Backbone as a printed PyTorch tensor [residue, N CA C, xyz], in Angstrom:
tensor([[[ -7.8870,  -3.9610,  -6.9250],
         [ -9.0340,  -3.0540,  -6.5150],
         [ -8.9860,  -1.8060,  -7.3080]],

        [[ -7.8250,  -1.1320,  -7.6580],
         [ -7.6300,   0.0970,  -8.2510],
         [ -7.8210,   0.2270,  -9.6570]],

        [[ -7.4070,  -0.6470, -10.2300],
         [ -7.3300,  -0.4440, -11.8060],
         [ -8.3180,  -0.7660, -12.5070]],

        [[ -9.6110,  -1.4220, -11.8010],
         [-10.7310,  -1.7690, -12.4100],
         [-11.4340,  -0.8410, -13.2010]],

        [[-11.4290,   0.4950, -12.7000],
         [-12.0990,   1.6110, -13.4010],
         [-11.1090,   1.9290, -14.5210]],

        [[ -9.7540,   1.9540, -14.0880],
         [ -8.8810,   2.5410, -15.0860],
         [ -8.7280,   1.4830, -16.3620]],

        [[ -8.9580,   0.2680, -16.2970],
         [ -9.0250,  -0.6220, -17.3190],
         [-10.3370,  -0.6180, -18.2580]],

        [[-11.4500,  -0.2770, -17.4500],
         [-12.4980,  -0.1510, -18.1220],
         [-12.4720,   1.1060, -19.0570]],

        [[-11.5640,   2.0610, -18.8410],
         [-11.3850,   3.3860, -19.4360],
         [-10.5230,   3.2220, -20.4510]],

        [[ -9.7150,   2.2070, -20.3520],
         [ -8.7100,   1.9910, -21.5880],
         [ -7.4740,   3.1130, -21.5600]],

        [[ -7.4210,   3.6120, -20.0610],
         [ -6.3300,   4.4400, -19.8130],
         [ -4.9470,   3.8780, -19.8260]],

        [[ -4.6950,   2.5940, -20.2210],
         [ -3.3590,   2.0980, -19.9550],
         [ -2.5190,   2.5990, -21.2130]],

        [[ -3.2790,   3.2250, -22.2440],
         [ -2.2820,   4.0000, -23.1910],
         [ -1.6860,   2.6820, -23.9100]],

        [[ -2.6070,   1.9390, -24.4790],
         [ -2.3020,   0.9050, -25.4690],
         [ -3.4990,   0.9720, -26.6270]],

        [[ -4.4550,   1.6530, -26.4620],
         [ -4.9440,   2.0660, -27.6250],
         [ -6.4400,   1.0930, -27.7640]],

        [[ -6.3680,   0.0670, -26.8200],
         [ -7.3890,  -0.9880, -27.0090],
         [ -8.1240,  -0.9020, -25.6230]],

        [[ -9.6790,  -0.4030, -25.8220],
         [-10.3880,  -0.2710, -24.6540],
         [-10.7620,  -1.8220, -23.9530]],

        [[-10.4880,  -3.0430, -24.6250],
         [-11.0540,  -4.0660, -24.0120],
         [ -9.6780,  -4.8960, -24.2180]],

        [[ -8.4900,  -4.4450, -23.9680],
         [ -7.1900,  -5.1350, -24.1140],
         [ -7.0120,  -6.4770, -23.2120]],

        [[ -7.4540,  -6.3820, -22.0220],
         [ -7.3130,  -7.7960, -21.1540],
         [ -8.8100,  -8.4730, -21.2250]],

        [[ -9.7960,  -8.0560, -22.0460],
         [-11.1120,  -8.8830, -22.2240],
         [-12.2280,  -8.2230, -20.9890]],

        [[-11.8230,  -7.0200, -20.6390],
         [-12.7950,  -6.5840, -19.7970],
         [-13.8970,  -5.7120, -20.6200]],

        [[-15.2950,  -5.7490, -20.2960],
         [-16.2870,  -5.3490, -21.1420],
         [-16.6140,  -3.8470, -20.2810]],

        [[-16.3970,  -3.0050, -21.2940],
         [-16.5160,  -1.6890, -20.9680],
         [-17.9020,  -1.3800, -20.3960]],

        [[-18.1080,  -0.8880, -19.2640],
         [-19.5340,  -0.4560, -18.7720],
         [-19.9020,   0.8310, -19.1700]],

        [[-21.2240,   1.0390, -19.7160],
         [-21.5570,   2.0880, -20.3950],
         [-21.6410,   3.3080, -19.1240]],

        [[-22.0310,   3.0470, -17.9720],
         [-22.2320,   4.0390, -16.9290],
         [-20.8240,   4.5680, -16.5550]],

        [[-19.8270,   3.7790, -16.4140],
         [-18.5920,   4.0810, -15.8390],
         [-17.8180,   4.8670, -17.2260]],

        [[-18.0500,   4.4400, -18.6400],
         [-17.3330,   4.8940, -19.6440],
         [-17.9210,   6.4150, -19.7940]],

        [[-19.1900,   6.8620, -19.5880],
         [-19.5410,   7.8950, -19.8800],
         [-19.3180,   9.0170, -18.8200]],

        [[-19.3130,   8.4410, -17.3400],
         [-19.2030,   9.4580, -16.2540],
         [-17.8480,   9.6090, -16.0310]],

        [[-16.6480,   9.0220, -16.4650],
         [-15.4710,   9.5560, -16.3060],
         [-14.4610,   9.3840, -17.7850]],

        [[-15.0890,   9.6670, -18.3700],
         [-14.5190,   9.7720, -20.1210],
         [-13.4800,  10.7830, -19.8240]],

        [[-12.3860,  10.5760, -20.2540],
         [-10.9530,  11.3850, -20.3550],
         [-10.4500,  11.5840, -19.3180]],

        [[-10.6980,  10.8430, -17.9070],
         [-10.0730,  11.0070, -16.9160],
         [ -9.0340,  10.3530, -17.0290]],

        [[ -7.9450,  10.6940, -16.3720],
         [ -6.5070,   9.9810, -16.2900],
         [ -6.2990,   9.0200, -15.6190]],

        [[ -5.6500,   8.2070, -15.6280],
         [ -5.3510,   6.9800, -15.0390],
         [ -5.1340,   7.0650, -13.5560]],

        [[ -3.9250,   8.0060, -13.0240],
         [ -3.9980,   8.4900, -11.8810],
         [ -5.1560,   8.8700, -11.0190]],

        [[ -5.7480,   9.7120, -11.9450],
         [ -7.1700,  10.4160, -11.1470],
         [ -8.0420,   9.3030, -10.7990]],

        [[ -8.3070,   8.4360, -11.7180],
         [ -9.2950,   6.9990, -11.4330],
         [ -8.6170,   6.3200, -10.2520]],

        [[ -7.3820,   5.9370, -10.4000],
         [ -6.8160,   5.2260,  -8.9680],
         [ -6.9340,   5.9210,  -7.7840]],

        [[ -6.9660,   7.2660,  -7.8410],
         [ -7.0240,   8.2610,  -6.6290],
         [ -8.4660,   8.0830,  -6.1720]],

        [[ -9.4580,   8.2760,  -7.0570],
         [-10.9830,   8.1880,  -6.7180],
         [-11.2100,   6.8140,  -6.2640]],

        [[-10.6150,   5.7210,  -6.9150],
         [-11.1780,   4.6540,  -6.2920],
         [-10.5260,   4.0570,  -5.0720]],

        [[ -9.5170,   4.4650,  -4.8060],
         [ -8.5860,   4.5740,  -3.6840],
         [ -9.2990,   5.2280,  -2.3300]],

        [[ -9.5340,   6.3840,  -2.5670],
         [-10.4050,   7.3310,  -1.3590],
         [-11.8670,   6.6930,  -0.9640]],

        [[-12.3430,   6.5690,  -2.2310],
         [-13.6920,   5.6670,  -2.2180],
         [-13.7780,   4.4600,  -1.5540]],

        [[-12.8000,   3.6530,  -1.9170],
         [-12.7820,   2.1760,  -1.3040],
         [-12.3960,   2.5070,   0.0870]],

        [[-11.5280,   3.1570,   0.5940],
         [-10.9760,   3.6980,   2.0000],
         [-11.9230,   4.0250,   2.6180]],

        [[-12.8090,   4.9910,   2.4640],
         [-13.9970,   5.2270,   3.1000],
         [-15.0720,   4.1420,   3.3860]],

        [[-15.3090,   3.4140,   2.3920],
         [-16.1700,   2.1030,   2.5700],
         [-15.6320,   1.2210,   3.5230]],

        [[-14.2460,   1.0810,   3.4120],
         [-13.7800,   0.1010,   4.1950],
         [-13.7450,   0.5050,   5.7000]],

        [[-13.1340,   1.7620,   5.8710],
         [-13.4470,   2.1520,   7.4010],
         [-14.5780,   2.0550,   7.9200]],

        [[-15.6840,   2.1680,   7.1770],
         [-17.1470,   1.9270,   7.5010],
         [-17.1290,   0.4210,   8.0430]],

        [[-16.7840,  -0.4900,   7.3960],
         [-17.1190,  -1.8570,   7.4100],
         [-16.0350,  -2.3160,   8.6850]],

        [[-15.0370,  -1.7600,   9.0190],
         [-14.0740,  -2.2360,   9.8690],
         [-14.5270,  -1.2790,  11.5480]],

        [[-15.4150,  -0.2500,  11.4400],
         [-15.4810,   0.3250,  12.4310],
         [-15.5940,  -0.3450,  13.6310]],

        [[-16.5140,  -1.5770,  13.5450],
         [-16.9060,  -2.3500,  14.6270],
         [-15.8850,  -2.8720,  15.1730]],

        [[-14.5280,  -3.0400,  14.4800],
         [-13.3800,  -3.5010,  15.1520],
         [-12.4370,  -2.7720,  15.8400]],

        [[-12.9360,  -1.5400,  15.7400],
         [-12.4160,   0.0540,  15.9480],
         [-10.8530,   0.0010,  15.2120]],

        [[-10.7490,  -0.1850,  13.8840],
         [ -9.7380,  -0.2170,  13.0580],
         [-10.2290,   0.7760,  12.0000]],

        [[ -9.2960,   1.6990,  11.4100],
         [ -9.1960,   2.1920,  10.2590],
         [ -8.7230,   1.3850,   9.3260]],

        [[ -9.0930,   1.6210,   7.9340],
         [ -8.5420,   0.9390,   6.7860],
         [ -6.7870,   0.9680,   6.9950]],

        [[ -6.4260,   1.8850,   7.0190],
         [ -4.9170,   2.1720,   7.2890],
         [ -4.3600,   1.2200,   8.5310]],

        [[ -5.3180,   1.3020,   9.6650],
         [ -4.7170,   0.3520,  10.7170],
         [ -4.7000,  -1.1070,  10.1380]],

        [[ -5.9080,  -1.5200,   9.7490],
         [ -6.1950,  -2.9450,   9.2560],
         [ -4.9060,  -3.1640,   8.3750]],

        [[ -4.3230,  -2.4550,   7.3010],
         [ -3.6410,  -2.5560,   6.3780],
         [ -2.0450,  -2.7260,   7.0100]],

        [[ -1.9480,  -2.3530,   7.9100],
         [ -0.6990,  -2.3300,   8.5710],
         [ -0.7820,  -3.7710,   9.3830]],

        [[ -1.8130,  -4.2060,   9.7460],
         [ -1.9330,  -5.4670,  10.5790],
         [ -1.6440,  -6.3650,   9.4400]],

        [[ -2.4130,  -6.4390,   8.4770],
         [ -2.3140,  -7.3770,   7.3070],
         [ -0.7940,  -7.5930,   6.8280]],

        [[  0.0270,  -6.5800,   6.6070],
         [  1.2770,  -6.5500,   6.2330],
         [  2.0860,  -6.9550,   7.6060]],

        [[  1.9730,  -6.7670,   8.6550],
         [  2.5690,  -7.4740,   9.7120],
         [  2.2180,  -9.1720,   9.5880]],

        [[  0.9450,  -9.3920,   9.3220],
         [  0.6010, -10.6410,   9.3810],
         [  1.3040, -11.6300,   8.3650]],

        [[  1.7860, -11.0620,   7.1620],
         [  2.6630, -11.6390,   6.2560],
         [  3.8550, -11.3160,   6.3830]],

        [[  4.0750, -10.3440,   6.7340],
         [  5.8980,  -9.9680,   6.7280],
         [  6.2510,  -9.7120,   8.4460]],

        [[  6.5280, -10.6860,   9.0450],
         [  6.6820, -10.4870,  10.7450],
         [  8.1890, -10.1060,  10.6410]],

        [[  8.2380,  -9.0890,  11.8420],
         [  9.6880,  -8.5450,  12.2270],
         [  9.9340,  -7.3840,  11.1520]],

        [[  8.9910,  -6.7410,  10.7350],
         [  9.3830,  -5.3110,  10.3600],
         [  9.4580,  -4.1760,  11.3360]],

        [[ 10.1640,  -3.4250,  10.8030],
         [ 10.4260,  -2.1710,  11.7130],
         [  9.3800,  -1.1750,  11.4060]],

        [[  9.1970,  -0.1700,  12.2660],
         [  8.3460,   0.9000,  12.0920],
         [  8.8960,   1.7760,  10.8040]],

        [[ 10.3130,   2.0090,  10.7960],
         [ 10.8150,   2.7730,   9.5680],
         [ 10.5030,   2.0670,   8.3830]],

        [[ 10.5250,   0.7200,   8.2860],
         [ 10.3280,   0.1100,   7.0170],
         [  8.9520,   0.1630,   6.5430]],

        [[  7.9390,  -0.0270,   7.6760],
         [  6.4970,   0.2830,   7.3670],
         [  6.3810,   1.7710,   6.6750]],

        [[  6.7790,   2.7390,   7.4470],
         [  6.7670,   4.1570,   7.0930],
         [  7.0620,   3.9960,   5.5700]],

        [[  8.1340,   3.5770,   5.0870],
         [  8.5960,   3.7390,   3.6570],
         [  7.8430,   2.9030,   2.7070]],

        [[  7.4150,   1.8520,   3.2500],
         [  6.4430,   0.8660,   2.5980],
         [  4.8870,   1.6540,   2.2900]],

        [[  4.6340,   2.4580,   3.2820],
         [  3.2130,   3.2660,   3.1990],
         [  3.5340,   4.5960,   2.7750]],

        [[  4.6270,   5.0690,   2.5010],
         [  4.7660,   6.2380,   2.2370],
         [  4.0740,   7.5390,   3.2580]],

        [[  4.5350,   7.2260,   4.3110],
         [  4.0860,   8.1960,   5.3710],
         [  5.3660,   8.7090,   6.2230]],

        [[  5.2700,   9.4660,   6.8900],
         [  6.6730,   9.8220,   7.7910],
         [  6.6730,   9.0800,   9.0100]],

        [[  8.0340,   9.0370,   9.2300],
         [  8.2440,   7.8110,  10.5380],
         [  7.3470,   8.2630,  11.6200]],

        [[  6.9570,   9.6640,  12.0270],
         [  6.3630,  10.2650,  12.7500],
         [  5.0580,   9.7040,  12.8630]],

        [[  4.3800,   9.7470,  11.5690],
         [  3.0860,   9.1660,  11.3430],
         [  2.9040,   7.6070,  11.7900]],

        [[  3.7970,   7.0050,  11.3750],
         [  3.7120,   5.6990,  11.5840],
         [  4.0390,   5.2950,  12.9060]],

        [[  4.9040,   6.0760,  13.7530],
         [  5.2400,   5.9160,  15.0920],
         [  3.7960,   6.2000,  15.5230]],

        [[  3.0380,   7.0190,  15.3240],
         [  1.7310,   7.4350,  16.0780],
         [  0.9790,   6.0750,  16.0240]],

        [[  0.6800,   5.6540,  14.9990],
         [ -0.0820,   4.5180,  14.2960],
         [  0.2640,   3.3440,  15.3520]],

        [[  1.5880,   3.1200,  15.0810],
         [  2.2600,   1.7850,  15.9140],
         [  1.7630,   2.0060,  17.2600]],

        [[  1.9440,   3.1550,  17.9930],
         [  1.8360,   3.2980,  19.2910],
         [  0.1850,   2.9300,  19.8700]],

        [[ -0.4420,   3.4610,  18.9190],
         [ -2.1440,   3.1220,  18.7820],
         [ -2.2840,   1.6910,  18.9220]],

        [[ -1.9360,   1.0050,  17.9630],
         [ -1.9800,  -0.4730,  17.8480],
         [ -1.3590,  -1.0530,  18.8380]],

        [[ -0.4790,  -0.6890,  19.6250],
         [  0.4380,  -1.3750,  20.5630],
         [ -0.5540,  -1.2030,  21.7960]],

        [[ -1.1140,   0.0160,  21.9910],
         [ -1.9560,   0.3050,  23.2620],
         [ -3.2880,  -0.5220,  23.0680]],

        [[ -3.6180,  -1.0720,  21.8360],
         [ -4.8160,  -1.8580,  21.9110],
         [ -4.5610,  -3.1810,  22.0900]],

        [[ -3.3580,  -3.5250,  22.0280],
         [ -2.8020,  -4.9980,  22.3960],
         [ -2.6830,  -5.7250,  21.0070]],

        [[ -2.8240,  -4.8770,  19.9690],
         [ -2.8940,  -5.9420,  18.4510],
         [ -1.5530,  -5.9040,  18.1870]],

        [[ -0.4550,  -5.2090,  18.2230],
         [  1.1560,  -5.5000,  18.0840],
         [  2.0970,  -5.3970,  19.2880]],

        [[  3.1700,  -5.9550,  19.0170],
         [  4.1800,  -5.7760,  20.2670],
         [  5.5710,  -5.4240,  19.5660]],

        [[  6.1940,  -4.7670,  20.1530],
         [  7.5770,  -4.4250,  19.8470],
         [  8.7350,  -5.1670,  20.4920]],

        [[  9.7260,  -5.6080,  20.0810],
         [ 10.9060,  -6.0610,  20.4680],
         [ 12.1140,  -5.8860,  19.8990]],

        [[ 13.1710,  -5.7320,  20.6970],
         [ 14.4770,  -5.4170,  20.3160],
         [ 14.9540,  -6.2670,  19.1010]],

        [[ 15.6880,  -6.0740,  18.2090],
         [ 16.2660,  -6.3950,  16.7920],
         [ 17.6770,  -6.8240,  17.3700]],

        [[ 17.5740,  -8.4570,  17.3680],
         [ 18.9700,  -8.6640,  17.7320],
         [ 20.0830,  -8.0800,  16.9060]],

        [[ 19.9420,  -8.1580,  15.6870],
         [ 20.8820,  -7.6100,  14.9010],
         [ 21.2750,  -5.9110,  14.8210]],

        [[ 20.3870,  -5.3320,  15.4870],
         [ 20.5180,  -3.7760,  15.8230],
         [ 19.8280,  -3.4720,  16.8120]],

        [[ 20.5150,  -3.1430,  17.7090],
         [ 19.8880,  -2.8350,  19.2290],
         [ 18.9740,  -1.6670,  19.3140]],

        [[ 19.1450,  -0.5830,  18.1800],
         [ 18.3970,   0.4650,  18.0360],
         [ 17.1930,   0.3320,  17.5680]],

        [[ 17.0430,  -0.9130,  16.7100],
         [ 15.5070,  -0.9060,  15.9440],
         [ 14.8310,  -1.6800,  16.8030]],

        [[ 13.3580,  -1.5550,  16.5750],
         [ 12.4860,  -2.3580,  17.2270],
         [ 11.7400,  -2.9990,  16.1840]],

        [[ 11.5000,  -4.5900,  16.3030],
         [ 10.8880,  -5.2240,  15.2390],
         [  9.2520,  -5.4160,  15.7190]],

        [[  8.3560,  -5.2570,  15.0190],
         [  6.8750,  -5.4690,  15.1680],
         [  6.5090,  -6.7330,  14.7740]],

        [[  5.3750,  -7.3060,  15.5900],
         [  4.8360,  -8.4210,  15.2160],
         [  3.3070,  -8.5080,  16.0780]],

        [[  2.6750,  -9.3410,  15.1750],
         [  1.1480,  -9.1360,  15.7690],
         [  1.1670, -10.1620,  17.1600]],

        [[  0.1260,  -9.5490,  18.1000],
         [ -0.0810, -10.4140,  19.2190],
         [ -1.3280, -11.4200,  18.6310]],

        [[ -1.5210, -12.3010,  19.9210],
         [ -2.6620, -13.1750,  19.4220],
         [ -3.9300, -12.5170,  19.0460]],

        [[ -4.0900, -11.4240,  19.8160],
         [ -5.1480, -10.4220,  19.8410],
         [ -5.2010, -10.0150,  18.4560]],

        [[ -4.2430,  -9.6880,  18.0240],
         [ -3.9290,  -8.8300,  16.4400],
         [ -4.0820,  -9.5820,  15.5860]],

        [[ -3.8850, -10.9400,  15.5950],
         [ -3.7890, -12.1730,  14.6010],
         [ -5.3400, -12.1320,  14.4570]],

        [[ -6.0770, -12.2260,  15.5620],
         [ -7.6740, -12.7550,  15.5300],
         [ -8.4090, -11.4630,  14.9400]],

        [[ -7.8920, -10.2300,  15.4080],
         [ -8.5800,  -9.1810,  14.7370],
         [ -8.2990,  -8.9060,  13.2600]],

        [[ -7.1780,  -9.1320,  12.9420],
         [ -6.4740,  -9.2980,  11.4800],
         [ -7.2620, -10.2280,  10.5940]],

        [[ -7.5070, -11.2840,  11.2040],
         [ -8.3070, -12.2810,  10.4810],
         [ -9.9090, -12.0510,  10.1850]],

        [[-10.4120, -11.4350,  11.1550],
         [-11.6290, -10.7640,  10.9100],
         [-11.6060,  -9.7020,   9.7380]],

        [[-10.7570,  -8.7120,   9.9010],
         [-10.5490,  -7.9360,   8.7840],
         [-10.3550,  -8.2200,   7.4350]],

        [[ -9.6640,  -9.3190,   7.3520],
         [ -9.4560, -10.2390,   6.2180],
         [-10.7580, -10.5190,   5.5690]],

        [[-11.6540, -11.1350,   6.2060],
         [-12.8460, -11.6500,   6.1470],
         [-13.7890, -10.5870,   5.3880]],

        [[-13.6280,  -9.4120,   6.0970],
         [-14.3400,  -7.9890,   5.5330],
         [-13.7310,  -7.4400,   4.2600]],

        [[-12.8440,  -7.6530,   4.2310],
         [-11.7070,  -6.9530,   2.8450],
         [-12.1320,  -8.2290,   1.7220]],

        [[-12.0320,  -9.6070,   2.0030],
         [-12.4410, -10.4360,   0.7780],
         [-13.9830, -10.1740,   0.3550]],

        [[-14.8820,  -9.9640,   1.4480],
         [-15.9820,  -9.6980,   0.7680],
         [-16.1120,  -8.3510,   0.1940]],

        [[-15.6900,  -7.3730,   0.4700],
         [-15.4920,  -5.9110,  -0.1310],
         [-14.8130,  -6.1450,  -1.5140]],

        [[-13.5850,  -6.6010,  -1.5560],
         [-13.3080,  -6.9970,  -2.9930],
         [-14.3150,  -7.7790,  -4.0680]],

        [[-14.8990,  -8.7840,  -3.4580],
         [-16.0680,  -9.4130,  -4.2840],
         [-16.7000,  -8.6190,  -4.7650]],

        [[-17.5650,  -7.7980,  -3.9920],
         [-18.3030,  -6.5270,  -4.5330],
         [-17.6500,  -5.4990,  -5.4860]],

        [[-16.2960,  -5.4900,  -5.2960],
         [-15.8250,  -4.3480,  -6.3630],
         [-15.3530,  -5.0350,  -7.6230]],

        [[-14.9400,  -6.4170,  -7.6390],
         [-14.3840,  -7.0910,  -8.4860],
         [-15.2930,  -8.2220,  -9.0230]],

        [[-16.6280,  -8.3410,  -8.5610],
         [-17.4420,  -9.3790,  -8.8490],
         [-17.4470,  -9.6550, -10.4330]],

        [[-17.6270,  -8.7780, -10.9000],
         [-17.7610,  -8.8170, -12.4980],
         [-16.4440,  -9.2660, -13.2370]],

        [[-15.2910,  -9.5310, -12.7910],
         [-14.2050, -10.0320, -13.1930],
         [-13.9650, -11.3000, -13.2080]],

        [[-13.3740, -11.8770, -14.2670],
         [-12.9520, -13.2520, -14.1520],
         [-11.8600, -13.4410, -13.3240]],

        [[-11.4810, -14.8330, -12.9980],
         [-10.4310, -15.0180, -12.2910],
         [ -8.9360, -14.7400, -13.2480]],

        [[ -8.9100, -15.1240, -14.3330],
         [ -7.7160, -14.4260, -15.4720],
         [ -7.9420, -12.8570, -15.1370]],

        [[ -8.9920, -12.3950, -15.2870],
         [ -9.0000, -10.7990, -15.3450],
         [ -8.2990, -10.2540, -13.9330]],

        [[ -8.6830, -10.9550, -12.9070],
         [ -8.0160, -10.7200, -11.4980],
         [ -6.8750, -10.6640, -11.4170]],

        [[ -6.0820, -11.9190, -12.3660],
         [ -4.9830, -12.1090, -12.1170],
         [ -3.9390, -11.0910, -13.0920]],

        [[ -4.6510, -10.7500, -14.1050],
         [ -3.8400,  -9.6190, -14.8990],
         [ -3.8970,  -8.0780, -14.1940]],

        [[ -5.0520,  -7.8260, -13.5730],
         [ -4.9170,  -6.5890, -12.6560],
         [ -4.0940,  -6.8000, -11.7860]],

        [[ -3.8300,  -7.6880, -10.9040],
         [ -2.8450,  -7.9520, -10.0100],
         [ -1.6780,  -7.7590, -10.6660]],

        [[ -1.1350,  -8.4200, -11.4390],
         [  0.0340,  -8.2670, -11.9240],
         [  0.2260,  -6.8950, -12.4200]],

        [[ -0.7860,  -6.2170, -13.4470],
         [ -0.7640,  -4.8250, -13.6990],
         [ -0.1340,  -3.6880, -12.2120]],

        [[ -1.1960,  -3.8490, -11.2470],
         [ -0.8560,  -3.2080, -10.1290],
         [  0.4550,  -3.5000,  -9.3850]],

        [[  0.6470,  -4.8290,  -9.4030],
         [  2.1930,  -5.2450,  -8.7160],
         [  3.4670,  -4.5520,  -9.6420]],

        [[  3.4270,  -4.7930, -11.1380],
         [  4.2640,  -4.2850, -11.8130],
         [  4.2780,  -2.5320, -11.4700]],

        [[  3.1940,  -1.7530, -11.5860],
         [  3.0960,  -0.3580, -11.2820],
         [  3.9400,   0.0230,  -9.9070]],

        [[  3.6150,  -0.7630,  -8.7620],
         [  4.0600,  -0.6610,  -7.6700],
         [  5.4510,  -0.8290,  -7.4480]],

        [[  5.7130,  -1.8730,  -8.0020],
         [  7.4630,  -2.1950,  -8.2860],
         [  8.0340,  -1.1830,  -9.1030]],

        [[  7.7120,  -0.4740, -10.1040],
         [  8.1850,   0.5770, -10.6320],
         [  8.2320,   1.8930,  -9.7080]],

        [[  7.4730,   1.9880,  -8.9350],
         [  7.1380,   3.0610,  -8.1240],
         [  8.2390,   3.0400,  -6.9260]],

        [[  8.3830,   1.7440,  -6.3900],
         [  9.3540,   1.4110,  -5.1410],
         [ 10.5720,   1.6410,  -5.6760]],

        [[ 11.1590,   1.0380,  -7.2370],
         [ 12.3410,   0.8130,  -7.9000],
         [ 12.7390,   2.6140,  -7.8370]],

        [[ 11.8610,   3.4410,  -8.2320],
         [ 12.0760,   4.9070,  -8.3730],
         [ 12.3310,   5.2170,  -7.1760]],

        [[ 11.8800,   5.0830,  -6.0830],
         [ 12.0620,   5.6780,  -4.6360],
         [ 13.2290,   4.9330,  -4.2080]],

        [[ 13.7500,   3.7700,  -4.3430],
         [ 15.1730,   3.4510,  -4.0980],
         [ 16.2090,   4.0010,  -4.5570]],

        [[ 16.0560,   4.4160,  -5.9530],
         [ 17.0090,   5.1200,  -6.9860],
         [ 17.2110,   6.4080,  -6.2300]],

        [[ 16.3370,   7.0740,  -5.7840],
         [ 16.2450,   8.5760,  -5.5040],
         [ 16.9550,   8.6490,  -4.1260]],

        [[ 16.6460,   7.4510,  -3.0700],
         [ 17.2480,   7.2760,  -1.8440],
         [ 18.9080,   7.0080,  -2.0160]],

        [[ 19.2500,   6.0750,  -3.2020],
         [ 20.5270,   5.8670,  -3.2420],
         [ 21.3840,   7.1290,  -3.8490]],

        [[ 20.5970,   7.9430,  -4.7170],
         [ 21.2400,   9.2030,  -4.9690],
         [ 21.5000,  10.0670,  -3.8570]],

        [[ 20.3980,  10.3500,  -3.2010],
         [ 20.3860,  11.4510,  -1.6690],
         [ 21.6030,  10.7780,  -0.8540]],

        [[ 21.9190,   9.3670,  -0.7400],
         [ 22.7710,   9.0060,  -0.0140],
         [ 24.2420,   9.3800,  -0.4410]],

        [[ 24.4490,   9.1960,  -1.6270],
         [ 25.6100,   9.3150,  -2.3090],
         [ 25.9440,  10.8880,  -2.2460]],

        [[ 24.7360,  11.8370,  -2.5100],
         [ 25.1670,  13.1080,  -2.6210],
         [ 25.2070,  13.5520,  -1.2600]],

        [[ 24.9160,  13.0080,  -0.1270],
         [ 25.0300,  13.2820,   1.0840],
         [ 26.5600,  13.3850,   1.7570]],

        [[ 27.2380,  12.2230,   0.9760],
         [ 28.6390,  11.6780,   1.6250],
         [ 29.4660,  12.9820,   0.9910]],

        [[ 30.3980,  13.3900,   2.0070],
         [ 31.3810,  14.3050,   1.3090],
         [ 32.1880,  13.9560,   0.1670]],

        [[ 32.5440,  14.6880,  -1.0300],
         [ 33.3870,  14.1480,  -1.9220],
         [ 34.5260,  14.1900,  -1.5430]],

        [[ 35.7630,  13.3810,  -2.3560],
         [ 37.1070,  13.7470,  -1.6980],
         [ 37.5190,  14.9730,  -2.1020]],

        [[ 37.2040,  15.7730,  -2.8840],
         [ 37.4860,  17.0500,  -3.0630],
         [ 37.2420,  17.9690,  -1.8930]],

        [[ 35.7950,  17.7710,  -1.4010],
         [ 35.5200,  18.7340,  -0.0820],
         [ 36.3290,  18.0040,   1.1250]],

        [[ 36.5650,  17.0410,   1.1050],
         [ 37.5750,  16.1570,   2.2340],
         [ 38.7180,  16.9480,   2.2450]],

        [[ 39.5280,  17.0690,   1.1350],
         [ 40.8380,  17.6170,   0.7300],
         [ 40.6980,  19.1530,   1.5290]],

        [[ 39.6070,  19.8270,   1.0660],
         [ 39.4830,  21.1010,   1.6220],
         [ 39.0730,  21.4370,   3.1730]],

        [[ 38.6620,  20.4960,   3.6660],
         [ 38.4530,  20.5340,   4.8090],
         [ 39.4390,  20.2610,   5.6710]],

        [[ 40.3540,  19.1810,   5.2620],
         [ 41.7660,  18.8900,   5.9930],
         [ 42.6720,  20.1760,   5.9610]],

        [[ 42.7510,  20.5820,   4.8660],
         [ 43.6520,  22.0390,   4.5110],
         [ 43.4280,  23.1470,   5.0990]]])
């Protein structure tokens, strides 16, 4: 959904405006010439989120809330903390959204048998129904945005986005790993504390 504009602009730094067979639209090319890839991603993300919020309003859901339901529909038994990392929000922010969705009767929490401190999230029957309605709205919206792309172009776009997201998540994991290691006391610091 996001890279369509970026691909039209040829901002993937490969030097070819039509590297995946996408025809450059004149209006897009002139209105965002010279824009960076992340800028275009940002603009498309915020523009599509605004329109999706409007389309989901009758379900009393924001695009963010719908996306959480959608993730839970495909990945049952996630914890709130895993969702917060996945969505790049604080655990407190995710906790507030989860509480709201729970109050609406769309999700339920239950104790993780493997970790008594963690609560696992899943959709209720109502949550499944609301999510299915949201899915239909999103599919229609995606057709509006990507209607000019072939199936092959959509596949390529999804591959590019998936690869970019995987790189971002791998970088996040390496930062968490580094922070975990640096938070552990070194042997030298342990010896100093003992003496």
